[in-house]
MARMARSE-198998 format. One line per 8 residues: their letters; for each residue x, y, z of N, C-alpha, C, O. Coordinates in Angstrom, 2 decimals, decimal comma. Layout:
residues N
a	X/Y/Z/X/Y/Z/X/Y/Z/X/Y/Z ~ ...
END
This chain:
residues 226
msppwmsf	98,58/288,56/135,54/98,37/289,75/134,79/98,75/289,50/133,37/99,79/288,90/133,11 ~ 97,89/289,96/132,40/98,10/289,63/131,08/99,14/290,57/130,40/99,27/291,70/130,86 ~ 99,87/290,18/129,37/100,74/291,14/128,78/100,11/292,24/128,08/98,96/292,12/127,65 ~ 100,86/293,42/127,92/100,27/294,59/127,34/99,75/294,47/125,92/98,83/295,16/125,48 ~ 100,44/293,51/125,18/100,04/293,27/123,79/99,12/292,05/123,70/99,08/291,19/124,58 ~ 98,40/292,01/122,64/97,41/290,95/122,39/97,56/290,34/120,97/97,50/291,08/119,99 ~ 97,74/289,14/120,86/97,72/288,50/119,54/96,44/288,61/118,89/95,44/288,13/119,44 ~ 96,37/289,24/117,66/95,24/289,34/116,94/95,42/288,92/115,48/96,16/289,57/114,74
yvadylad	94,78/287,90/115,11/94,88/287,31/113,81/93,82/287,87/112,81/92,71/287,35/112,72 ~ 94,18/288,85/112,13/93,16/289,56/111,34/92,27/288,71/110,37/91,05/288,84/110,30 ~ 93,00/287,83/109,64/92,28/286,90/108,68/91,33/286,02/109,46/90,18/285,87/109,04 ~ 91,73/285,44/110,54/90,85/284,58/111,38/89,64/285,33/111,89/88,50/284,85/111,86 ~ 89,95/286,51/112,35/88,76/287,37/112,93/87,73/287,71/111,76/86,52/287,56/111,92 ~ 88,24/288,14/110,72/87,31/288,50/109,58/86,49/287,21/109,10/85,29/287,27/108,86 ~ 87,17/286,13/109,00/86,50/284,91/108,60/85,30/284,57/109,45/84,20/284,25/109,00 ~ 85,65/284,66/110,74/84,67/284,32/111,80/83,45/285,22/111,99/82,39/284,79/112,44
tahlrtge	83,69/286,61/111,60/82,81/287,53/111,97/82,17/288,32/110,73/81,67/289,43/110,83 ~ 82,26/287,63/109,65/81,77/288,22/108,43/80,29/288,65/108,48/79,87/289,53/107,73 ~ 79,52/288,01/109,37/78,06/288,27/109,36/77,78/289,35/110,36/76,62/289,77/110,45 ~ 78,77/289,87/111,15/78,52/291,01/112,16/78,28/292,31/111,56/78,91/292,60/110,54 ~ 77,39/293,18/112,10/77,23/294,53/111,63/78,23/295,41/112,47/78,87/294,96/113,42 ~ 78,30/296,65/112,03/79,35/297,46/112,71/79,27/297,59/114,22/80,28/297,47/114,93 ~ 78,01/297,84/114,73/77,95/297,89/116,14/78,28/296,61/116,89/78,78/296,65/118,01 ~ 78,00/295,46/116,24/78,31/294,15/116,87/79,82/293,95/116,79/80,39/293,34/117,69
hgayllli	80,48/294,41/115,80/81,91/294,31/115,81/82,52/295,01/116,95/83,38/294,48/117,67 ~ 82,02/296,34/117,13/82,60/297,14/118,20/82,36/296,43/119,61/83,29/296,36/120,42 ~ 81,22/295,96/119,87/80,93/295,29/121,06/81,70/294,08/121,32/82,16/293,86/122,44 ~ 81,88/293,23/120,26/82,64/292,06/120,34/84,09/292,34/120,72/84,66/291,76/121,63 ~ 84,67/293,35/119,89/86,10/293,62/120,16/86,33/294,20/121,56/87,38/293,99/122,16 ~ 85,35/294,93/122,05/85,57/295,47/123,45/85,53/294,33/124,46/86,29/294,34/125,42 ~ 84,59/293,30/124,24/84,64/292,15/125,05/85,96/291,42/124,96/86,51/291,05/126,00 ~ 86,46/291,22/123,82/87,65/290,45/123,63/88,80/291,12/124,41/89,56/290,42/125,08
mhywrtgg	88,96/292,54/124,32/90,05/293,29/124,89/89,83/293,24/126,47/90,80/293,11/127,21 ~ 88,63/293,34/126,92/88,47/293,23/128,37/88,76/291,86/128,88/89,28/291,73/129,99 ~ 88,46/290,81/128,14/88,74/289,43/128,51/90,32/289,25/128,56/90,87/288,59/129,44 ~ 90,99/289,89/127,56/92,49/289,74/127,57/93,06/290,40/128,84/93,96/289,88/129,50 ~ 92,52/291,53/129,12/93,17/292,33/130,31/92,92/291,64/131,63/93,79/291,60/132,50 ~ 91,63/291,03/131,78/91,21/290,57/133,08/91,18/289,03/133,16/91,06/288,48/134,26 ~ 91,28/288,34/132,05/91,19/286,88/132,04/89,74/286,27/132,02/89,55/285,07/132,22 ~ 88,80/287,09/131,79/87,41/286,59/131,81/86,36/287,76/131,68/86,72/288,93/131,60
lpedddal	85,06/287,39/131,66/84,04/288,34/131,55/82,94/288,04/132,63/82,64/286,89/132,97 ~ 82,37/289,15/133,12/81,24/288,89/134,06/80,00/288,38/133,37/79,89/288,51/132,15 ~ 79,12/287,84/134,07/77,91/287,29/133,51/76,62/288,23/133,73/75,49/287,90/133,35 ~ 76,89/289,32/134,31/75,91/290,26/134,54/75,70/291,11/133,30/76,65/291,64/132,72 ~ 74,40/291,25/132,87/74,15/291,96/131,65/74,51/293,43/131,75/75,07/294,01/130,82 ~ 74,20/294,04/132,91/74,53/295,48/133,07/75,99/295,75/132,94/76,40/296,72/132,30 ~ 76,84/294,85/133,56/78,33/294,97/133,49/78,70/294,80/132,02/79,48/295,61/131,52 ~ 78,21/293,83/131,31/78,60/293,52/129,97/78,16/294,73/129,06/78,86/295,05/128,10
aritrctr	77,04/295,38/129,35/76,64/296,61/128,58/77,59/297,73/128,88/77,89/298,53/127,99 ~ 78,07/297,84/130,05/79,08/298,90/130,31/80,36/298,62/129,57/80,93/299,50/128,94 ~ 80,83/297,37/129,66/82,08/297,04/129,01/82,00/297,32/127,45/82,98/297,76/126,85 ~ 80,90/297,06/126,86/80,70/297,25/125,44/80,33/298,71/125,03/80,20/299,01/123,84 ~ 80,17/299,57/125,98/79,64/300,95/125,90/78,35/301,07/125,20/78,08/302,00/124,44 ~ 77,52/300,05/125,50/76,15/300,02/124,96/75,12/300,42/125,91/75,32/300,29/127,12 ~ 74,00/300,91/125,43/72,85/301,04/126,24/72,29/299,65/126,55/72,65/298,68/125,88 ~ 71,37/299,52/127,62/70,79/298,18/127,84/70,04/297,69/126,64/70,09/296,51/126,31
aewrkfkp	69,38/298,56/126,00/68,57/298,18/124,77/69,50/297,63/123,69/69,24/296,60/123,06 ~ 70,60/298,36/123,51/71,54/297,93/122,41/72,19/296,63/122,75/72,39/295,78/121,89 ~ 72,54/296,46/124,04/73,15/295,23/124,55/72,20/294,06/124,27/72,62/293,05/123,70 ~ 70,88/294,19/124,69/69,92/293,15/124,49/69,83/292,68/123,11/69,69/291,49/122,84 ~ 69,93/293,68/122,17/69,90/293,39/120,70/71,11/292,62/120,26/70,99/291,69/119,47 ~ 72,39/293,02/120,79/73,65/292,46/120,34/73,90/291,08/120,99/74,60/290,24/120,44 ~ 73,33/290,89/122,14/73,87/289,76/122,92/73,67/288,38/122,26/74,58/287,56/122,30 ~ 72,52/288,11/121,68/72,34/286,78/121,13/73,41/286,45/120,06/73,95/285,35/120,02
viqaffhd	73,69/287,46/119,17/74,65/287,23/118,13/76,10/287,12/118,67/76,87/286,28/118,20 ~ 76,47/287,95/119,63/77,86/287,87/120,15/78,16/286,73/121,02/79,27/286,20/121,03 ~ 77,04/286,28/121,89/77,27/285,19/122,71/77,51/283,91/122,01/77,97/282,96/122,65 ~ 77,26/283,79/120,80/77,54/282,59/119,99/79,05/282,42/119,90/79,44/281,28/119,66 ~ 79,91/283,34/120,05/81,34/283,15/120,03/81,91/282,68/121,32/83,10/282,38/121,36 ~ 81,12/282,59/122,40/81,59/282,16/123,71/80,92/280,86/124,02/80,01/280,43/123,32 ~ 81,41/280,18/125,14/80,85/278,89/125,53/80,83/278,94/127,16/81,48/279,76/127,81 ~ 80,04/277,99/127,69/79,88/277,98/129,18/79,70/279,34/129,80/80,40/279,70/130,75
gwkhkrid	78,80/280,06/129,28/78,54/281,32/129,81/79,31/282,32/128,96/78,84/282,63/127,86 ~ 80,46/282,85/129,40/81,25/283,78/128,68/82,77/283,40/128,68/83,65/284,23/128,89 ~ 82,98/282,20/128,45/84,33/281,80/128,16/84,64/281,77/126,73/83,78/281,52/125,89 ~ 85,94/282,05/126,46/86,42/282,11/125,04/87,60/281,25/124,82/88,66/281,54/125,37 ~ 87,46/280,15/124,01/88,60/279,22/123,92/89,88/279,85/123,26/91,00/279,56/123,69 ~ 89,70/280,68/122,26/90,80/281,23/121,50/91,57/282,09/122,39/92,80/282,00/122,42 ~ 90,90/282,96/123,17/91,66/283,94/124,00/92,33/283,24/125,20/93,42/283,61/125,63 ~ 91,60/282,18/125,74/92,21/281,41/126,78/93,53/280,82/126,34/94,52/280,82/127,06
helseagr	93,50/280,30/125,08/94,73/279,61/124,46/95,78/280,71/124,26/96,95/280,46/124,58 ~ 95,47/281,85/123,79/96,46/282,85/123,63/97,09/283,39/124,87/98,28/283,69/124,94 ~ 96,19/283,49/125,90/96,72/283,92/127,17/97,62/282,88/127,75/98,63/283,24/128,36 ~ 97,33/281,56/127,61/98,25/280,47/128,10/99,58/280,54/127,31/100,66/280,48/127,90 ~ 99,49/280,65/126,02/100,75/280,73/125,18/101,55/281,96/125,55/102,77/281,88/125,61 ~ 100,89/283,12/125,82/101,70/284,31/126,11/102,43/284,04/127,55/103,59/284,38/127,76 ~ 101,68/283,44/128,43/102,32/283,23/129,69/103,44/282,22/129,66/104,40/282,33/130,42 ~ 103,30/281,15/128,71/104,37/280,22/128,54/105,65/280,88/127,95/106,76/280,58/128,39
lseagrkg	105,47/281,74/126,97/106,56/282,44/126,34/107,26/283,43/127,30/108,48/283,64/127,23 ~ 106,46/284,02/128,19/107,03/285,00/129,12/107,80/284,23/130,20/108,84/284,71/130,65 ~ 107,35/283,13/130,63/108,03/282,27/131,55/109,37/281,72/130,95/110,44/281,72/131,57 ~ 109,20/281,26/129,71/110,40/280,75/129,03/111,52/281,87/128,93/112,70/281,63/129,19 ~ 111,09/283,02/128,56/112,00/284,17/128,45/112,62/284,56/129,76/113,77/285,00/129,81 ~ 111,85/284,41/130,81/112,37/284,69/132,21/113,44/283,69/132,60/114,50/284,03/133,12 ~ 113,11/282,40/132,31/113,99/281,34/132,67/115,27/281,44/131,76/116,37/281,19/132,26 ~ 115,15/281,79/130,50/116,26/281,91/129,62/117,17/283,04/130,08/118,39/282,93/130,05
glasaear	116,52/284,17/130,51/117,39/285,30/131,07/118,19/285,01/132,32/119,33/285,46/132,46 ~ 117,58/284,22/133,26/118,19/283,67/134,44/119,37/282,76/134,12/120,44/282,88/134,72 ~ 119,16/281,83/133,14/120,12/280,88/132,74/121,28/281,64/132,09/122,43/281,31/132,37 ~ 121,03/282,65/131,23/122,02/283,42/130,62/122,84/284,19/131,62/124,06/284,28/131,45 ~ 122,23/284,75/132,64/122,92/285,50/133,65/123,89/284,56/134,49/125,03/284,91/134,83 ~ 123,34/283,40/134,78/124,10/282,42/135,56/125,30/281,94/134,81/126,38/281,76/135,37 ~ 125,07/281,70/133,45/126,29/281,31/132,56/127,37/282,39/132,58/128,55/282,08/132,70 ~ 126,96/283,64/132,47/127,94/284,75/132,43/128,68/284,86/133,73/129,87/285,17/133,76
rnkkattv	127,94/284,59/134,86/128,68/284,64/136,22/129,64/283,41/136,26/130,78/283,55/136,70 ~ 129,21/282,30/135,84/130,13/281,15/135,87/131,37/281,33/135,07/132,47/280,98/135,50 ~ 131,16/281,93/133,82/132,22/282,19/132,84/133,24/283,16/133,44/134,45/283,02/133,26 ~ 132,67/284,17/134,18/133,50/285,20/134,75/134,42/284,60/135,78/135,63/284,83/135,80 ~ 133,76/283,76/136,70/134,47/283,09/137,76/135,56/282,13/137,27/136,65/282,06/137,84 ~ 135,24/281,38/136,19/136,19/280,48/135,51/137,38/281,23/134,97/138,54/280,85/135,15 ~ 137,04/282,36/134,30/138,15/283,13/133,78/139,15/283,70/134,73/140,34/283,83/134,42 ~ 138,64/284,05/135,95/139,47/284,54/137,03/140,26/283,40/137,61/141,46/283,57/137,84
erpledrs	139,66/282,23/137,87/140,22/281,17/138,61/141,32/280,43/137,73/142,32/279,94/138,27 ~ 141,12/280,38/136,50/141,98/279,43/135,64/143,44/280,05/135,64/144,37/279,27/135,82 ~ 143,70/281,38/135,45/145,05/281,76/135,49/145,75/281,53/136,83/146,95/281,29/136,88 ~ 144,96/281,60/137,90/145,58/281,27/139,20/146,05/279,82/139,31/147,13/279,50/139,79 ~ 145,11/278,92/138,81/145,49/277,46/138,78/146,70/277,19/137,86/147,58/276,41/138,25 ~ 146,78/277,78/136,70/147,87/277,71/135,80/149,20/278,10/136,43/150,20/277,39/136,35 ~ 149,15/279,25/137,04/150,51/279,70/137,66/150,83/278,81/138,90/152,01/278,61/139,20 ~ 149,89/278,32/139,54/150,20/277,51/140,71/150,84/276,25/140,26/151,82/275,82/140,87
sdqgddss	150,35/275,63/139,22/151,05/274,34/138,71/152,36/274,60/138,10/153,19/273,69/138,12 ~ 152,64/275,71/137,57/153,95/276,08/136,93/154,98/276,32/138,01/156,13/275,90/137,82 ~ 154,66/276,95/139,10/155,58/277,40/140,11/155,75/276,51/141,26/156,77/276,49/141,94 ~ 154,61/275,66/141,49/154,67/274,68/142,61/154,55/275,35/143,97/154,68/274,64/144,97 ~ 154,32/276,60/144,10/154,26/277,25/145,35/152,95/277,97/145,49/152,84/279,11/145,03 ~ 151,88/277,34/146,13/150,63/277,95/146,11/150,56/279,32/146,78/149,89/280,21/146,26 ~ 151,21/279,52/147,92/151,06/280,82/148,67/151,78/281,91/147,85/151,31/283,04/147,82 ~ 152,90/281,60/147,19/153,62/282,61/146,38/152,84/282,94/145,19/152,76/284,10/144,77
tmsqasqs	152,21/281,88/144,59/151,36/282,12/143,40/150,17/282,99/143,69/149,85/283,91/142,93 ~ 149,49/282,69/144,85/148,39/283,46/145,25/148,76/284,99/145,45/148,02/285,89/145,07 ~ 149,92/285,18/146,06/150,45/286,52/146,37/150,68/287,28/145,09/150,28/288,44/144,95 ~ 151,34/286,58/144,12/151,68/287,13/142,82/150,35/287,49/141,97/150,21/288,52/141,31 ~ 149,43/286,47/142,09/148,14/286,70/141,43/147,40/287,91/141,95/146,82/288,66/141,17 ~ 147,41/288,12/143,29/146,78/289,13/144,00/147,31/290,48/143,55/146,59/291,43/143,27 ~ 148,75/290,49/143,50/149,37/291,73/143,06/149,11/292,02/141,58/148,89/293,17/141,19 ~ 149,13/291,02/140,82/148,82/291,19/139,39/147,37/291,74/139,20/147,12/292,64/138,39
qsqsqsei	146,40/291,11/140,02/145,04/291,67/139,97/144,81/293,03/140,35/144,03/293,78/139,77 ~ 145,62/293,36/141,49/145,48/294,73/142,00/146,11/295,70/140,94/145,59/296,81/140,80 ~ 147,24/295,34/140,18/147,84/296,20/139,24/146,84/296,43/138,08/146,66/297,53/137,56 ~ 146,20/295,26/137,73/145,26/295,42/136,63/144,19/296,28/136,94/143,80/297,12/136,13 ~ 143,62/296,13/138,18/142,53/296,99/138,62/142,94/298,43/138,56/142,19/299,30/138,11 ~ 144,24/298,68/139,05/144,73/300,11/139,07/144,94/300,57/137,74/144,63/301,74/137,54 ~ 145,42/299,86/136,69/145,48/300,23/135,31/144,17/300,56/134,77/144,03/301,54/134,04 ~ 143,16/299,76/135,11/141,87/299,99/134,54/141,34/301,31/135,12/140,76/302,13/134,40
kdaaaaal	141,54/301,49/136,35/140,95/302,83/136,95/141,78/304,02/136,38/141,22/305,10/136,16 ~ 143,11/303,85/136,13/143,84/304,98/135,55/143,39/305,22/134,17/143,35/306,38/133,77 ~ 143,01/304,12/133,32/142,63/304,31/132,03/141,25/305,04/131,97/141,02/305,95/131,17 ~ 140,34/304,56/132,88/139,12/305,12/132,95/139,05/306,60/133,32/138,25/307,39/132,82 ~ 140,02/306,92/134,30/140,20/308,29/134,75/140,68/309,15/133,58/140,22/310,27/133,38 ~ 141,62/308,58/132,81/142,25/309,30/131,60/141,09/309,50/130,54/141,13/310,45/129,77 ~ 140,15/308,65/130,53/139,20/308,67/129,32/138,10/309,71/129,70/137,45/310,28/128,83 ~ 137,92/309,93/130,96/136,82/310,80/131,29/136,93/312,29/130,66/136,01/312,82/130,03
peadlfrr	138,14/312,87/130,90/138,31/314,21/130,27/138,08/314,19/128,77/137,40/315,06/128,23 ~ 138,63/313,21/128,08/138,38/313,16/126,57/137,00/313,00/126,28/136,50/313,66/125,37 ~ 136,28/312,14/126,99/134,81/311,88/126,69/134,09/313,28/126,98/133,16/313,67/126,28 ~ 134,53/313,95/127,96/133,84/315,21/128,36/134,12/316,29/127,27/133,27/317,11/126,91 ~ 135,39/316,22/126,78/135,70/317,03/125,64/134,83/316,90/124,42/134,35/317,89/123,88 ~ 134,63/315,64/123,98/133,71/315,29/122,89/132,38/315,65/123,18/131,72/316,21/122,31 ~ 131,86/315,41/124,37/130,49/315,79/124,73/130,28/317,32/124,61/129,28/317,74/124,02 ~ 131,20/318,16/125,15/131,11/319,56/125,08/131,31/320,03/123,59/130,64/320,95/123,11
gkevlgks	132,27/319,35/122,90/132,48/319,80/121,56/131,35/319,49/120,64/131,21/320,22/119,66 ~ 130,55/318,52/120,85/129,32/318,30/120,05/128,29/319,21/120,41/127,43/319,50/119,58 ~ 128,28/319,72/121,60/127,23/320,73/122,03/127,50/322,03/121,20/126,59/322,69/120,71 ~ 128,75/322,32/121,09/129,14/323,56/120,41/129,15/323,48/118,90/128,72/324,40/118,21 ~ 129,67/322,34/118,38/129,96/322,16/116,96/128,79/321,33/116,29/128,70/321,30/115,07 ~ 127,93/320,69/117,06/126,89/319,90/116,47/127,27/318,47/116,60/128,43/318,15/116,86 ~ 126,27/317,58/116,43/126,54/316,18/116,57/127,43/315,56/115,64/127,98/314,49/115,90 ~ 127,60/316,23/114,50/128,52/315,70/113,50/129,96/316,21/113,63/130,80/316,05/112,74
gggliknl	130,18/316,85/114,80/131,54/317,53/114,99/132,62/316,75/115,49/133,66/317,27/115,91 ~ 132,41/315,41/115,47/133,39/314,49/116,07/134,80/314,57/115,33/135,87/314,57/115,94 ~ 134,67/314,63/114,04/135,94/314,74/113,25/136,67/316,00/113,53/137,89/315,94/113,67 ~ 136,01/317,15/113,62/136,59/318,37/113,98/137,37/318,31/115,28/138,48/318,83/115,41 ~ 136,71/317,63/116,24/137,24/317,54/117,62/138,47/316,75/117,60/139,44/317,09/118,29 ~ 138,48/315,67/116,83/139,69/314,83/116,76/140,85/315,59/116,15/141,99/315,48/116,61 ~ 140,56/316,39/115,07/141,59/317,22/114,37/142,03/318,30/115,29/143,19/318,71/115,27 ~ 141,13/318,78/116,09/141,55/319,98/116,97/142,44/319,46/118,11/143,35/320,17/118,54
lkakqnsi	142,20/318,19/118,62/143,04/317,59/119,61/144,45/317,37/119,07/145,43/317,63/119,76 ~ 144,53/316,87/117,80/145,78/316,76/117,17/146,57/318,01/117,11/147,74/318,04/117,48 ~ 145,88/319,11/116,62/146,42/320,34/116,54/146,96/320,88/117,78/147,96/321,60/117,74 ~ 146,38/320,59/118,89/146,83/320,95/120,23/147,78/319,94/120,88/147,93/319,91/122,10 ~ 148,42/319,12/120,04/149,35/318,11/120,47/148,83/317,11/121,54/149,52/316,66/122,45 ~ 147,45/316,81/121,29/146,74/315,89/122,19/146,54/316,46/123,62/146,35/315,69/124,57 ~ 146,60/317,75/123,77/146,35/318,36/125,10/144,97/318,61/125,24/144,43/319,50/124,59 ~ 144,28/317,82/126,11/142,79/318,04/126,22/142,50/319,41/126,85/141,57/320,04/126,37
plaraaie	143,19/319,94/127,88/142,93/321,22/128,38/142,95/322,37/127,27/142,09/323,25/127,24 ~ 143,98/322,29/126,41/144,06/323,30/125,38/142,99/323,13/124,32/142,54/324,14/123,78 ~ 142,56/321,93/123,98/141,54/321,64/123,13/140,14/322,13/123,73/139,29/322,72/123,06 ~ 140,04/321,83/124,95/138,78/322,28/125,61/138,63/323,80/125,74/137,53/324,35/125,63 ~ 139,80/324,47/125,98/139,79/325,93/125,96/139,31/326,50/124,54/138,54/327,45/124,44 ~ 139,86/325,81/123,44/139,56/326,27/122,18/138,01/326,05/121,89/137,37/326,86/121,22 ~ 137,47/324,96/122,39/136,12/324,79/122,22/135,27/325,76/122,90/134,27/326,20/122,34 ~ 135,61/326,12/124,09/134,90/327,06/124,80/134,99/328,52/124,11/134,02/329,28/124,10
qaatkedp	136,15/328,82/123,57/136,31/330,03/122,84/135,44/330,04/121,61/134,91/331,08/121,22 ~ 135,29/328,81/120,95/134,57/328,79/119,82/133,11/328,96/120,10/132,37/329,43/119,23 ~ 132,68/328,60/121,26/131,19/328,74/121,56/130,82/330,23/121,65/129,65/330,59/121,63 ~ 131,85/331,12/121,76/131,50/332,58/121,76/131,50/333,19/120,33/131,20/334,38/120,18 ~ 131,82/332,42/119,30/132,01/332,88/117,98/130,68/332,78/117,18/129,81/331,98/117,51 ~ 130,56/333,57/116,18/129,38/333,51/115,32/129,28/332,18/114,62/128,18/331,63/114,49 ~ 130,38/331,66/114,17/130,46/330,27/113,41/131,47/329,47/114,17/132,66/329,58/113,89 ~ 131,07/328,69/115,09/132,13/327,89/115,97/132,83/326,90/115,12/134,02/326,65/115,33
reyvgaii	132,15/326,30/114,14/132,84/325,26/113,35/134,00/325,90/112,43/135,07/325,32/112,25 ~ 133,69/327,13/111,88/134,73/327,79/111,07/135,89/328,23/111,96/137,03/328,24/111,51 ~ 135,61/328,59/113,23/136,64/328,98/114,02/137,56/327,85/114,37/138,78/328,01/114,33 ~ 136,99/326,68/114,74/137,85/325,48/114,97/138,60/325,04/113,74/139,75/324,62/113,79 ~ 137,87/325,16/112,61/138,62/324,83/111,32/139,80/325,67/111,07/140,82/325,26/110,53 ~ 139,60/326,92/111,49/140,90/327,93/111,33/141,96/327,55/112,17/143,12/327,62/111,75 ~ 141,67/327,07/113,51/142,69/326,62/114,35/143,40/325,33/113,83/144,62/325,19/113,91 ~ 142,61/324,46/113,31/143,22/323,34/112,71/144,11/323,53/111,50/145,08/322,81/111,27
rgreensg	143,72/324,57/110,71/144,45/325,02/109,56/145,68/325,82/109,89/146,54/326,08/109,05 ~ 145,74/326,21/111,17/146,99/327,05/111,64/146,85/328,49/111,96/147,83/329,16/112,30 ~ 145,46/329,05/111,84/145,25/330,42/112,13/145,40/330,67/113,69/145,35/329,72/114,47 ~ 145,55/331,74/114,05/145,58/332,11/115,50/144,17/331,94/116,09/143,17/332,18/115,42 ~ 144,11/331,52/117,34/142,77/331,31/118,04/142,09/332,60/118,22/140,86/332,68/118,18 ~ 142,91/333,70/118,44/142,25/334,99/118,79/141,60/335,69/117,54/141,00/336,76/117,65 ~ 141,75/335,05/116,41/141,15/335,65/115,24/139,69/335,21/115,20/139,40/334,08/114,82 ~ 138,75/336,10/115,59/137,36/335,70/115,58/136,59/336,06/114,30/135,39/335,81/114,19
mrpgfgdd	137,32/336,66/113,35/136,66/337,04/112,07/136,48/335,88/111,20/137,31/334,96/111,17 ~ 135,34/335,91/110,46/135,05/334,91/109,42/135,90/335,19/108,30/135,92/336,34/107,88 ~ 136,66/334,23/107,70/137,64/334,53/106,60/136,92/335,02/105,35/135,83/334,59/104,99 ~ 137,60/335,92/104,75/137,11/336,41/103,45/137,94/335,89/102,25/138,93/335,17/102,40 ~ 137,46/336,33/101,01/138,19/335,77/99,88/139,66/336,14/99,80/140,47/335,43/99,22 ~ 139,99/337,34/100,42/141,46/337,87/100,36/142,26/337,43/101,65/143,40/337,86/101,84 ~ 141,69/336,63/102,46/142,53/336,25/103,64/143,68/335,43/103,26/143,61/334,60/102,35 ~ 144,79/335,67/104,00/146,03/334,87/103,80/145,98/333,59/104,57/146,05/333,64/105,80
wg	145,86/332,43/103,94/145,82/331,20/104,68/147,14/330,51/104,81/147,21/329,40/105,33 ~ 148,24/331,18/104,31/149,59/330,58/104,32/150,23/330,72/105,64/151,36/330,27/105,84
END
C-alpha cells in the first residue's frame, strides 16, 4: 500500500512538461496519482480514459503525447523510484521505533535491577536484600498511588474551574485555593457558587480579596474593600 502523501517536485515537473496543454496536464497528473496509489497503470485504453476523466476521443488525442513519459507500456521510472524510497523510509522508521521501544524496556529493567544488586553486595544477604527491596518497592508503589489519588481532586478542581472561569483562569484557581487554606472541597464549593453568578471571575476575585462568598453583587465604586 502506498503512503497517503506523494513526493512532487514542482520544478522537475514543470521542466519536463512545458510542452503540455492544459488538458494534457490534467490527464497526466491523474495518471501519476493513480500510479502512486495502485503501483501501476492498466494498459486498456478504456480504463485509462476513465482514470483521466476523458472521453475516448479525448484520450486518443492525448495518449501519444502522454505515453512518451512512460516506458515498457505504462511504467514510470520516477514514480517507481519514489515509491521504493517511501517504502524504505517507512521501514526504517518502523525499525527505529521498535529499537527505541526495546531500548526503553531494557533501560527500565536495568534501572530496577541495579539497586537490588547494589544492596545485595553491601549487605551480603541476598534473601534479606530481596525482602527489603520488595518492601521498598511496595512502599514506593503505595506512595505513588497515594500521590496520584491526591492529585485527582486538584486536577478536577482546575478542570471545573476553567469551565467556569475560562481557560485563562488557572491563576485565579491557584489563589482561590490559597485563600481556602488549600482545602480543595472549599475551593470547589466556591467555584460551583461562582458558576451561578453573573460574573464568576469577579466573584472569585472578591473571595480572594477577602469579601464574603455570599455577596453575589458586582462591586460598585462606593463598596468598602477594607
